[in-house]
N, C-alpha and C positions, 0 to 999 in steps of 0.2 A: 520770545524775546531771542534773542541770534549773539555770535559771539561778540570778543570788548574789551580790550586796553580798558582797563581802569590807570587811573596816574594818582599816584595819591602821596600826600605833603604828609611829612613830619611834625614832628612840634619846631626845629629849629628850621623848616622849611625848609629840606629835602627832599626832593622824589625820588621813587620807587616807579615804577610798571607790574599790574599783575592780568596775565591772562583770562578773563574766562571764558569756559564754555558755552551754549544755551541755557542751561539749562542754571548757570549765575552760577558756578562751583569754578573757584579757581584751579589751576589745574598750569602752569605756570608763571616763577614772578622772578622778579630782575635780580639779580644775585650785588650791587650797588647800589649804591647813590647819586645821585644823579643830581648836582649844582644846580643846573639851566632847564627849564620849561623844553626849552631847545635838547639840550643835550637829552631829554630821557624821553623825548621823540622817539632821536638818533638811533634811543636803541630799541627802540618799538618797533623802524624801521628793521634792523639788522634781523628781529624776529621777523620782519614781514616777506624780507627774504633772502633766508633757508630758509624760514618753516617743514616747506616742501622737500627740504635735499636729504634722503635718505640718511646720508654719509655724518651729518650735524650731528649728529646724534650719539650725543660717549653716554653709551647704557656701563648702569655703576649696585653698585650692591654698598652697604656697608650697616652691618649690628641687624643684618636681616632685617631693613630694610633697604628699598628698593627706587631709584631713583634716576633723571638720563637730567644734560645739559645740552641744553643746543652749541651751537657752539661759532663763533665765526669763521674766514675765509686763513686768518692767521693765526687762530686756535683756541682762540683768549673766549673763553667764559659768554657767554650774552644775557641766557638763563638758563635757571633750573624749577626742574616742574619738582610738584608737590613727591611729600616719599609718599612711595605704596605698596603694599602688605603686602603682591608677590609677584614676577617678573616680564608675569600673565600680565596682570595691572600697569605695570607700567611700558608695555610694548602695547599696549591701548591706550594710555597720552601721550606713546609716542605721536599716533596711529591720530587725537585729536588734535594733538599741533597740529600737524598735518594740513589737517581740513579745516582747524576756528584759527588758526595763527598769520595770518595771510587778511584776518577782517581791516576796514579801514577807520571802522569806530572803537574812538577816544576818549574815554570821559574821567575827566578831572574833581576828580573826591576831593574834600580836604582835609 
């Protein structure tokens, strides 16, 4: 299995996305809901453009959990990682997004 983005639609028809690695594990999710497929695809495109740039990752710790935000050039959060149990695991998550985030595969889920 290769990495992919999944577009998910909620009961109200709003869209969000998740980046999944080659094993199907979610490694990054959109932090907002989108009203159109085009705007959701724009969020995915922002991940694709910024994922290879180390300085776009804002690494954080909260209540003993570790995570990171992927930032757009304007400083807005594009997507947020899943929570990790350690800083080392979080950093491995950054490396995974850097490797998998450029995928062009997008699957629409219901």
